[in-house]
Each structure stands twice: as structure tokens, then as C-alpha cells.
SESEDO-449444 format. One line per 10 residues: number of its first residue (from 0); for each residue x, y, z of C-alpha. Coordinates in steps of 0.05 Angstrom, whole numbers. Example, Ala and Ser with C-alpha at 12.3 -4.5 7.8 and 13.67 -1.06 7.14 Angstrom:
% SESEDO-449444
0	246 -90 156  273 -21 143
***
This chain:
% SESEDO-449444
0	1272 2118 1264  1240 2088 1327  1252 2016 1360  1197 1966 1368  1183 1938 1438  1210 1871 1411  1271 1901 1385  1283 1942 1446  1276 1883 1493  1327 1846 1449
10	1376 1906 1454  1369 1905 1531  1382 1829 1534  1444 1843 1488  1469 1898 1532  1456 1859 1594  1498 1803 1566  1555 1848 1546  1552 1880 1615  1556 1812 1652
20	1612 1788 1602  1651 1850 1621  1641 1840 1692  1667 1767 1685  1729 1791 1650  1793 1793 1695  1862 1810 1678  1913 1751 1679  1985 1746 1663  2002 1688 1619
30	2075 1664 1622  2100 1624 1560  2158 1579 1551  2212 1623 1517  2232 1570 1468  2164 1544 1458  2154 1496 1398  2086 1530 1382  2124 1595 1365  2158 1571 1302
40	2103 1586 1252  2094 1660 1271  2133 1715 1245  2135 1756 1310  2123 1741 1385  2063 1785 1384  2030 1744 1333  2049 1683 1373  2019 1713 1435  1956 1732 1395
50	1949 1659 1374  1936 1635 1446  1878 1686 1452  1849 1663 1389  1846 1590 1415  1815 1612 1482  1768 1666 1465  1698 1645 1440  1690 1640 1365  1630 1686 1370
60	1677 1746 1387  1702 1772 1325  1768 1807 1349  1802 1766 1404  1863 1811 1399  1827 1867 1432  1834 1828 1498  1908 1835 1497  1936 1889 1545  2010 1875 1539
70	2062 1831 1502  2122 1816 1544  2191 1799 1516  2248 1821 1564  2222 1818 1636  2183 1754 1619  2160 1714 1559  2082 1720 1554  2026 1769 1555  1971 1803 1598
80	1901 1794 1574  1827 1802 1596  1796 1732 1606  1740 1695 1632  1754 1636 1684  1730 1588 1630  1780 1619 1581  1834 1613 1633  1823 1538 1641  1828 1530 1567
90	1892 1566 1563  1921 1523 1618  1914 1463 1574  1953 1497 1516  2022 1475 1500  2077 1524 1522  2036 1555 1574  2076 1556 1639  2033 1592 1689  1975 1640 1691
100	1973 1689 1749  1912 1736 1766  1926 1811 1766  1953 1833 1833  1944 1906 1859  2005 1934 1896  2011 1997 1934  2063 2054 1934  2098 2046 2001  2315 2318 2008
110	2343 2382 2038  2385 2345 2090  2389 2268 2086  2451 2271 2039  2487 2309 2095  2461 2260 2146  2493 2203 2104  2560 2239 2098  2557 2257 2028  2598 2319 2015
120	2624 2361 1954  2683 2385 1990  2720 2323 2019  2739 2258 1987  2680 2209 1989  2626 2176 1948  2604 2237 1908  2672 2258 1882  2697 2184 1872  2634 2170 1828
130	2630 2239 1794  2560 2246 1831  2535 2187 1794  2552 2217 1726  2530 2168 1667  2486 2125 1712  2411 2118 1690  2363 2108 1749  2294 2081 1722  2240 2100 1771
140	2174 2056 1772  2122 2102 1809  2066 2152 1799  2103 2193 1745  2138 2260 1749  2129 2335 1750  2182 2356 1699  2179 2429 1713  2206 2416 1785  2275 2449 1794
150	2301 2382 1818  2299 2357 1745  2336 2418 1717  2390 2392 1669  2441 2451 1681  2510 2421 1672  2488 2352 1656  2517 2312 1594  2472 2282 1542  2442 2216 1555
160	2495 2156 1545  2496 2127 1477  2469 2061 1500  2404 2094 1520  2342 2072 1477  2284 2102 1518  2234 2154 1493  2196 2212 1521  2127 2189 1511  2073 2245 1503
170	2005 2251 1536  1963 2293 1572  2000 2358 1591  2066 2323 1572  2106 2319 1508  2174 2301 1484  2200 2370 1508  2184 2355 1577  2247 2311 1578  2318 2339 1581
180	2387 2314 1600  2369 2301 1671  2303 2271 1656  2321 2229 1595  2258 2186 1587  2187 2180 1609  2132 2129 1594  2066 2108 1622  2031 2044 1630  1955 2042 1646
190	1921 1985 1612  1916 1941 1676  1896 2000 1714  1845 2024 1664  1806 1954 1657  1810 1947 1733  1783 2013 1749  1726 2027 1701  1692 2076 1749  1731 2128 1788
200	1713 2160 1855  1683 2229 1844  1730 2254 1899  1791 2228 1860  1846 2277 1835  1850 2286 1760  1893 2232 1730  1939 2252 1678  1939 2202 1621  2013 2214 1610
210	2078 2208 1651  2059 2270 1689  2050 2258 1764  1980 2268 1793  1997 2247 1864  2069 2269 1882  2098 2205 1905  2137 2194 1839  2164 2264 1837  2185 2256 1909
220	2221 2189 1902  2254 2207 1835  2283 2273 1861  2308 2236 1922  2347 2185 1881  2379 2232 1829  2351 2302 1838  2392 2361 1817  2421 2412 1866  2367 2465 1885
230	2387 2522 1935  2340 2552 1984  2293 2492 1985  2244 2476 2043  2172 2471 2060  2139 2536 2078  2202 2562 2116  2214 2491 2151  2273 2443 2133  2307 2499 2095
240	2370 2484 2056  2401 2462 1993  2364 2399 1963  2404 2347 1926  2387 2277 1906  2434 2217 1928  2463 2217 1856  2455 2290 1831  2494 2273 1769  2454 2213 1747
250	2401 2210 1691  2328 2194 1710  2279 2154 1671  2208 2152 1692  2160 2093 1686  2091 2113 1708  2056 2047 1734  2016 2074 1796  1949 2111 1790  1895 2127 1839
260	1872 2058 1853  1942 2029 1859  1998 1997 1820  1976 1934 1777  2023 1875 1764  2009 1874 1691  2031 1951 1682  2092 1939 1730  2115 1877 1688  2104 1919 1624
270	2147 1977 1651  2203 1930 1676  2198 1894 1607  2211 1962 1570  2260 1990 1620  2307 1929 1611  2309 1946 1537  2317 2022 1548  2382 2011 1582  2372 2032 1655
280	2429 2014 1704  2387 2019 1769  2311 2003 1777  2278 2036 1836  2211 2007 1862  2179 2042 1919  2118 1995 1918  2099 1927 1937  2049 1888 1982  2051 1827 2031
290	2101 1773 2014  2081 1719 1964  2122 1660 1934  2175 1686 1884  2147 1642 1827  2081 1680 1834  2114 1749 1843  2117 1789 1780  2166 1838 1813  2213 1779 1834
300	2205 1749 1762  2217 1817 1724  2275 1835 1770  2309 1767 1758  2310 1786 1683  2337 1853 1701  2393 1826 1743  2413 1781 1686  2422 1843 1645  2466 1877 1698
310	2413 1920 1724  2407 1931 1800  2338 1927 1830  2326 1967 1894  2255 1956 1927  2219 1984 1987  2213 1930 2043  2142 1955 2057  2103 1994 2109  2069 1936 2148
320	2118 1937 2208  2125 1918 2262  2088 1854 2243  2139 1796 2240  2150 1767 2169  2118 1825 2135  2180 1843 2093  2162 1843 2016  2205 1844 1957  2247 1790 1988
330	2280 1758 1926  2358 1748 1936  2372 1786 1874  2335 1845 1898  2364 1898 1951  2308 1903 2000  2306 1968 2040  2276 1988 2108  2266 2059 2135  2302 2095 2189
340	2298 2165 2221  2341 2226 2213  2368 2270 2268  2325 2328 2241  2262 2345 2279  2206 2398 2272  2184 2408 2347  2111 2431 2356  2098 2421 2433  2032 2425 2470
350	2029 2468 2531  1969 2446 2572  1925 2488 2616  1960 2460 2679  2031 2482 2653  2054 2413 2630  2087 2404 2562  2074 2347 2514  2126 2338 2459  2099 2337 2389
360	2122 2350 2316  2091 2388 2256  2111 2421 2192  2054 2471 2199  2088 2537 2192  2069 2560 2261  2125 2606 2272  2100 2652 2218  2028 2649 2242  2023 2686 2310
370	1949 2665 2319  1972 2592 2316  2000 2600 2388  1936 2622 2420  1909 2584 2480  1845 2545 2459  1797 2498 2490  1808 2425 2475  1751 2376 2458  1760 2303 2445
380	1695 2275 2417  1678 2200 2424  1621 2176 2379  1642 2106 2357  1583 2099 2309  1611 2162 2271  1683 2152 2284  1690 2220 2315  1750 2199 2356  1787 2188 2288
390	1757 2252 2256  1726 2218 2199  1689 2259 2149  1622 2279 2171  1635 2255 2243  1648 2323 2276  1590 2373 2296  1606 2445 2283  1572 2464 2350  1620 2419 2387
400	1687 2440 2355  1679 2509 2325  1738 2552 2348  1768 2495 2391  1828 2450 2391  1807 2381 2371  1839 2314 2392  1840 2263 2335  1862 2193 2346  1910 2167 2292
410	1885 2112 2246  1832 2093 2192  1837 2156 2152  1898 2199 2132  1935 2241 2181  1931 2307 2140  1856 2289 2122  1838 2293 2196  1860 2365 2198  1819 2381 2139
420	1758 2348 2172  1771 2393 2233  1777 2454 2191  1714 2439 2154  1677 2433 2218  1699 2500 2244  1757 2474 2289  1815 2521 2299  1870 2469 2314  1882 2396 2320
430	1925 2351 2366  1937 2283 2325  1947 2230 2379  1986 2164 2368  1952 2099 2393  1982 2036 2418  1990 2015 2346  2034 2077 2326  2070 2083 2397  2122 2141 2388
440	2128 2138 2312  2130 2210 2287  2116 2220 2214  2099 2296 2206  2052 2331 2157  2045 2400 2128  1977 2407 2161  1923 2454 2134  1910 2482 2203  1952 2492 2266
450	1965 2419 2288  2015 2375 2317  2028 2297 2326  2041 2271 2395  2068 2204 2412  2028 2149 2450  2061 2164 2516  2040 2237 2508  1972 2218 2489  1961 2180 2555
460	1983 2243 2590  1936 2283 2550  1878 2239 2566  1895 2244 2639  1893 2316 2636  1827 2320 2596  1794 2274 2651  1823 2321 2707  1784 2385 2687  1717 2409 2660
470	1749 2461 2614  1817 2435 2588  1859 2485 2548  1925 2484 2509  1967 2523 2461  2024 2504 2411  2096 2521 2414  2125 2515 2343  2199 2505 2345  2216 2505 2270
480	2274 2459 2249  2323 2429 2298  2383 2387 2273  2434 2345 2311  2403 2342 2380  2369 2276 2377  2392 2205 2369  2390 2175 2299  2386 2136 2259  2332 2094 2291
490	2286 2041 2255  2218 2068 2236  2163 2030 2269  2124 2022 2204  2183 1989 2170  2167 1917 2151  2205 1865 2188  2238 1794 2174  2246 1737 2176  2229 1731 2102
500	2168 1693 2090  2186 1678 2018  2258 1654 2033  2280 1648 2106  2349 1628 2087  2363 1697 2065  2364 1756 2116  2316 1811 2097  2312 1871 2094  2382 1878 2068
510	2394 1944 2103  2357 2011 2122  2362 2082 2096  2327 2150 2115  2250 2141 2107  2219 2187 2157  2202 2260 2145  2241 2263 2081  2235 2331 2044  2236 2324 1966
520	2206 2351 1903  2132 2360 1896  2085 2376 1838  2050 2442 1825  1979 2412 1822  1979 2394 1894  1987 2426 1962  2038 2405 2008  1988 2363 2051  1973 2322 1987
530	1897 2339 1997  1853 2363 1940  1828 2420 1986  1897 2448 1998  1907 2510 1955  1978 2522 1977  2034 2511 1927  2105 2489 1940  2165 2457 1903  2180 2409 1962
540	2142 2373 2013  2154 2319 2067  2136 2244 2063  2150 2182 2101  2154 2110 2086  2200 2054 2062  2180 2087 1994  2226 2144 2017  2284 2097 2038  2285 2059 1973
550	2308 2117 1929  2359 2136 1977  2391 2069 1965  2378 2073 1890  2414 2133 1885  2474 2110 1924  2474 2046 1881  2479 2094 1821  2543 2125 1853  2572 2055 1864
560	2552 2037 1792  2589 2099 1764  2651 2087 1806  2655 2013 1789  2620 2002 1724  2637 1930 1718  2607 1911 1787  2547 1866 1782  2486 1880 1817  2506 1829 1873
570	2572 1863 1882  2537 1930 1892  2489 1900 1943  2548 1868 1979  2584 1935 1986  2521 1966 2012  2508 1910 2063  2578 1897 2089  2592 1971 2102  2526 1988 2133
580	2529 2022 2204  2501 1989 2268  2517 2048 2313  2478 2113 2308  2515 2182 2305  2528 2182 2379  2562 2116 2372  2505 2075 2406  2466 2021 2380  2413 2035 2328
590	2348 2032 2367  2281 2002 2343  2232 2034 2397  2262 2024 2464  2309 1968 2449  2368 1959 2403  2349 1942 2332  2350 1869 2309  2372 1849 2238  2302 1830 2220
600	2284 1905 2229  2345 1941 2209  2377 1891 2162  2452 1897 2163  2449 1964 2186  2442 2036 2162  2471 2054 2092  2537 2083 2092  2554 2112 2022  2625 2135 2041
610	2644 2066 2062  2606 2029 2008  2642 2063 1952  2707 2030 1976  2686 1965 2014  2751 1927 2010  2721 1859 1994  2654 1839 1960  2613 1777 1957  2594 1767 1887
620	2542 1721 1859  2537 1690 1790  2470 1682 1756  2473 1606 1759  2482 1607 1833  2414 1635 1841  2384 1577 1806  2421 1528 1851  2396 1568 1910  2324 1561 1888
630	2334 1485 1884  2361 1483 1953  2301 1519 1986  2256 1465 1957  2228 1498 1893  2207 1448 1838  2235 1450 1768  2174 1486 1741  2179 1540 1796  2251 1551 1778
640	2233 1554 1702  2176 1606 1717  2229 1652 1750  2291 1639 1709  2270 1613 1643  2321 1557 1654  2300 1486 1640  2338 1451 1699  2334 1388 1741  2339 1409 1811
650	2353 1336 1830  2417 1341 1784  2439 1407 1812  2431 1388 1884  2473 1323 1869  2529 1363 1838  2528 1422 1892  2521 1384 1959  2527 1433 2019  2513 1493 1974
660	2502 1561 2005  2489 1626 1965  2547 1673 1969  2502 1727 2004  2535 1782 2044  2495 1765 2104  2488 1696 2137  2423 1661 2159  2425 1596 2192  2365 1552 2212
670	2366 1493 2263  2308 1448 2257  2298 1388 2304  2352 1338 2303  2405 1389 2275  2462 1414 2316  2513 1432 2260  2513 1474 2199  2567 1490 2151  2568 1548 2101
680	2618 1568 2049  2629 1641 2026  2675 1671 1973  2703 1740 1976  2732 1784 1920  2786 1835 1930  2767 1901 1902  2814 1944 1950  2890 1945 1950  2925 1891 1911
690	2970 1866 1967  2925 1860 2025  2916 1811 2084  2847 1804 2121  2835 1772 2189  2769 1751 2218  2735 1774 2283  2672 1737 2303  2617 1754 2351  2581 1689 2360
700	2505 1686 2368  2485 1665 2440  2477 1591 2443  2522 1576 2381  2594 1561 2375  2626 1588 2308  2688 1566 2274  2718 1597 2214  2773 1570 2169  2817 1597 2145
710	2822 1656 2194  2867 1698 2147  2860 1713 2075  2920 1736 2036  2906 1772 1970  2962 1786 1917  2921 1826 1868  2856 1859 1854  2795 1820 1834  2827 1757 1867
720	2774 1714 1898  2786 1668 1960  2737 1625 1998  2728 1608 2072  2681 1564 2111  2641 1573 2175  2617 1520 2222  2557 1535 2268  2548 1485 2327  2485 1497 2367
730	2488 1490 2442  2413 1504 2450  2352 1457 2453  2297 1474 2404  2232 1493 2440  2171 1456 2421  2121 1494 2373  2163 1558 2382  2216 1597 2342  2276 1631 2376
740	2330 1673 2348  2399 1698 2362  2448 1747 2327  2519 1755 2316  2569 1781 2262  2628 1759 2221  2680 1816 2203  2740 1811 2157  2787 1871 2172  2847 1894 2135
750	2906 1880 2180  2942 1943 2151  2883 1989 2152  2836 1969 2205  2786 2021 2183  2768 1975 2125  2720 1925 2152  2676 1876 2115  2618 1857 2163  2569 1802 2152
760	2508 1798 2200  2491 1728 2228  2420 1712 2245  2407 1641 2273  2335 1614 2280  2316 1551 2320  2250 1522 2290  2212 1462 2313  2179 1419 2262  2104 1435 2247
***
């Protein structure tokens, strides 16, 4: 049957209207009052949530329930739905609607690192004291998992704990048999991603509609946190050794929330909502963005709910360093982790035609490829209209680069992608040159052709050489894997920095952990470079980022949970913070570039699992104390309710808690105009020997006098708590329109065992009024 012209025109108009309507729809997260009066008539929370959509969505739309993406119950009371701006305004007027937030897109941010951190199977330490994390469940929110990886083998693993209520969700190339006693659960969340990404890039990798990992990031982070022991691991001969996660005896539960276009807040909140009910002990989130207020941050809100259930939430600090105040995931109930280096290097130096050497690093298996050491002519093409200096796709002429060593500036596109561009243009090798932005940062890659990364200083030397001769040449010298000859740890330049934008009264990041050139598990659908053109297949590859640092601490938190199952998330974070190292493996200060690292870069220091398992004293925090803290930093009653679901009067709380300071393991003081004195109170709990005495040692920040009372704490039994006060007196003037900083530390040490030290970093800020 044919259509008339009139009916065809009407159909076109209808389709046009539908398209416009679809384009106008956006995802919003609607937070409801958990004890709302409008809930009473409904038989379930889901029906209650549907009722709000029925009020807001046009009566011309028959099934308003189709707009619902998720119904939240544990991480938050509310739902996610597709709405127009007009519908959002209608919902804002509805009783019991607390807030409406637009969907937010976030980004995803080993064979040796366990040895570097002092974890050992043969001597008394964190692994033996915790049974390798036995019984702990680590929930990983990321890109999914490759279950066949040997890192998720369950040999010797006990069954999942009885409290476990999770499932192994089937899907594309993934079914219930994909899980085992190591990988005890897997789910995927894609509704927010799906509606935000109606069209995919033709170059995008195939996305598995299941918990299976299409990208590798999730497999890498999950194996870092809790991967099984895998002998003879490495990347094409480099970094060879025995791979182990930080908690090889722990169980892993996967929550796939990240896809080719990013990680959407509605999906993340849905995963946290389910993970809380599933029964995880640790939540590991290697994702985030730039900081936003806590009451608008779904990760902060969901993690508060998790903390209330006794779940430790560990998050990446972000990769936006060295920008000041770029640290993300800064809620005081989250452990926020920066990235640092290992003392393992993969040298791949460049010998120039004039005989000089430039130090570089690479995971290209050059020692196995004799031709990679051949001397070649160097070319550096500068065509700013095409982006040739960055080796962007389509920017290199085959006539100019065929058979030559091509210099590519770092930036704009991916490091490994530049090598693929050079290879496709006929180039034989690549020198990847850091710019002034990257300085000496040395994240290596498993390149698809002979290549090395050189630092900014070496890049300047290379440019001088290129300008000095008409036919510059060079060859590579691949040195394999070198361990123990370099200073480490040092802060990674990309690691996001404090002070915290969301809450300057809390020192963030909390601490740092290995996050540069970390080797961990990798899926079989991707080559080790992560490029779709890379046909090589490996079980392990290298990645860098605070994404890699976060699961190190997640795994170590699982060890602490196993050793001390009654500890709260605050107690676990305290143990990690107060035992962190401020010196590198040579006993010298941890560095940040050419200068000693500040607390805003390294946090309290570098994680030390051997000391964290037995910290002596802990700074614990009760749930209600976080509420008081939110009031002290100026949050309104409604803001506090959005985060905590507690209906409180900040005015009354502040009246009852004059001089309150959160019992955080680090100390952050701000002097504003007119202020010269500040007093804080702290409470420590003895988790060491029953009869123990601690004395205090203070290194005062420059320009500040510090007084502690009492100066000695005498504990009679385990779990006894004692308090102390600290007075800070500023001897420095506040400079107009300028902030200045100083650092110190306060350490309690056991007078009978001076190896037991409980150190709190002190950060002081002088800030003029704006």
C-alpha cells in the first residue's frame, strides 16, 4: 500500500517532531526525600519514582515510565530519567524533590610494585598478617574485566563470603560461568551511556554489552588491586617477574560503568547503589573529573552512603597536575590517592650522529629486534596547519618520512597513536619528545615501531642537534628492564594537586601510591599499545595514571580490612595516612620534579603497607562527625541533607559543637585576615600494645608557633581513646590578594618502641579576604 503526498508530509512532520523531542531530552538525576510524605500511597519505591515522571511528562506521551533509566535506593533515594528542561522545572516544584542534577560525564583516570612496597610472602608483614586479604571483597567501578586473564584464576581461593549478595550478570560474550571464586561478581550499567551516545565513532572499538572489558583499563586496575599470583609475567620480555595484586587473597566484584565515550554519573551512582547491597568491603574508583561541590557530586554522595555501611571508598585524585587545586574526589570520607613513580626503568637511549646520548624510555622490545638499533636519518616536520609536529593522523607525508626516524612532540593525540601514524606514513622509528608541559614525566608505552620517550631537557638538546647539521642521524640503544638504580618514589607530574577546591579544611590528596609505568593484566581483544591496529596479543601491559595508584591503595585497604575487620573506613584511612613515607628508598625527601614534594602533591606521603597494618594509633571518625564538619565549612541545611539524608539544623549543631574540628589524620589550618590563633582538637585510639605511652614531636611550619597539650598520652588498654589539643599561633602577616603556604608535622611515637610513629602532616595557609 502506497502513501499519499499529504500523509507522507504528515509522517515527515511527525518524525521531525520526534527527533527534536529526542534531541531535547537530557539525563537528570532526581534526588528525593528518603522519608517523603508522598511515598505513603505507593506499594514500592519504584512506583513512587514512576509517579514523579507521570506528573512531569506530557499527557500526550502514553508511557512516561520509559523515560526512567535507574531507580536508586542505597547510594541515594531517587532516580535517573530523560527529561526536557520544562519537565525539569515542573519536577522542581514537586513536594519531596530535593535536587535535580544534570548528567555528568567523567573520565577514567603489576610484576614489581608489590615488591617496591615491601610486600613479601616470606617475612612477617602485611600479607601474612592479613592472610593476603582473605575474605575481603573489592568492588571495582571501571571498564569491566577480561575474566580469562590468569590474574583472575581462582586456584586456592575459598568460596565467596556468606554475606555476598552479588550476581554474575550475563551479556555479550559473558555468562555466569565467567565468574569464579576470585571474580565473584560482575555487572554492567549502560543506560546513561546509551542515551548520551546515540551514535558511535566508526573508529571506536567494539563495545561488549556485558561486563566484558573492551578497553583494558578495568582489567588492569582490578588485577592491580586483587589479582592472583601469575609467574613469568611481563610485556614482550620487559618487566618480567611474578605478577601479584596488592591483595592476592581477596575476592573481586566488577561494576562496568565506563564506555567508549566516558563514565556517566547516572551509571556510576547505579553501580554504587547495587554494590552497597551486594556486600563489598572496598570500593575502588579510578575515575573522576575536575572538583565540584560535594552536594553536586554523585560520587561524594554515593560514597557517603557506602561509608555509612562500613565500606572504604578509594578514589583517584585525577590526572590534571600540576595545576593547583585540581584534586578531585575530595570528600573527607573518601581516601584520595595521588600517583608516584617506581625505581624500575625501561631505558631506551638515543645516540645522536654527533656521538652524544639522550636518555629515553620505552617498552618496545628493541633488544629482540636487531634492526631497531640501526642508524637512521631524523626528520622533524613543522606544519602547524596540519599538526605535523604532533604527528596527528593525516599530517605526515610519506615522501618526507619513509624509512626515517620521526620526531613527534607530545600532546593533542595519544602517545602510542603517534607511533601508529608514523608507521602508516612509512616511518621506521619515532622519538617522542616531551614539551614544557610534560617536562621530565616518563610514562612509557609498548610502541608499534621502534620508539622512545625523551624528557624536555633532552628535547632541547635534540632540537639543538637538528639545527646544527643538514643530515641529522640517530640510533636507539634499548636497555631492557633496570631496577633499583634510580631514586623513587617521586610524585608524578600529572598527579592532581591540592589544596582542595571542595573543602580546603581537609588536606588532599590523602597519600600517594605507584601510578607510573605499572604492569598489570590486559585483555586479549587488544594489543599492548591499546590501539585497534595493534595485532600483538599479551596478558599484561603497562599503564600510567592516578587510575593505577588508586587500586594499589584499594588492595592495601583490603589487607587492612582482613587484618582488622572491625575497623571503620576512617580507621583504615588513618592507618594509611599516618604511616606513609616522606623519604624515598635512598632516605632522601620524596621529590616533585626538582624540588622536595609538598603535601598538596604527595599527600601525607607514599603508602607503606607494612607499617599501615600495625599503625599503633588511629584517628577514627563517627558518621555524625562528618555532618558537623559539613556545617562548619558553611554548607546549608539543604546541602547537608542532599549528601547525608539527615534533616539537621546547622545552627543548632554549631551552637553545641563550638571549636569543632574533624578528627582527620592530617591537619589543615587557614589563617584569614584578623586571625592569629587557631586551636584544633584530635582524638586517637590505641590499636597497638595495651600498656603503651606516646610522646609528641612537632616540626612547626615556618612562621607558626605550635603548642600541644598534653605532650604525653598514656594508654592502659587496647581501643582506649585519648584526646589532645593543638594551638597554632601565626607570626606572619597575610599578604594582600595572595595566598601563602607552610608545612610541618606532628608525630606521636611509642616511647618503648620508637619505630612506631603516628605522623600527621600539618598544612598552613594564609589567605587574604577576597
